N, C-alpha and C positions, 0 to 999 in steps of 0.2 A: 504494500500500499503504499510505502514510503516513497517508493521509487516511482510509482505511477504520480505523486505529487509533484516530487523533483521533476518529471519529465515535463508535464505538465508546464509547471511554472517556469522552468527554463526557457520554454518556449515562446513564454510572454514579455519577459523583462528583457532589459538591454544590457545588464551585467549578471549575468548568471551564475560568476564565482561568488556573488555576494547572497546567493539563495539557502539557506539554513534553516533545515526540519527539524525538530527534537518531536521525539516520541515518547509519551507519558502512556503507561499501560494502568487502567484502574481495574476495578471488578468487574464493571459491566461494559464501559465504554474504554476506547482508546482514542487520547485527545492528541492532536499534530499541532505542534506551534508552528508557524511558518514566518519566518524573518527575511525580508528582502532589503534592498538598498532602499534610502529613503527616498529617490527619485522614482523607484518603481513601484512603489505603493498604488499608486493611481492606477497602474496598468493591472496590476492583481486584484483590486477591488473592482474596478469599471463604473460606467455608470450607473449610479442609482444602486451599486452592488452586484450587477447582473451577471459579471464575470467571477466572483466571487460565490454567488449562490449556484453557477454553473458547476462550479468546481467541486461545491459541498453535495452537490447532486451526484456526480459521478462517483464519489467517496461514499456516500450513503447507500448507493446502489450496489457497488464493488463488494462493500463492508457485509451487507444483507445477505448477499448471496454467498458469503462464507461464513454467514451464521453468527456475525459480529457486529458489532456498532462501534462508528468511529464520528469525530468531530473534527473540523477544522478551525483553528482559531489563528488570525493573520495580528500577529505583533506588530506594533511600529517602532 
């Protein structure tokens, strides 16, 4: 899952070397914290959060298929 998020986000940003994803495993939910360069935050979030919501939808679909639950948090 972490590789999938990294692949999607690196395709969106101008500085892919600044992409950092931290995985936090909980009892029921796995949380992925995404950090990108300050200049690239807008590209990851998108207009009215559409890009971020699309990424979250993909993550939700993949995690549900695996029988798990995952969430994405974008850290500024």
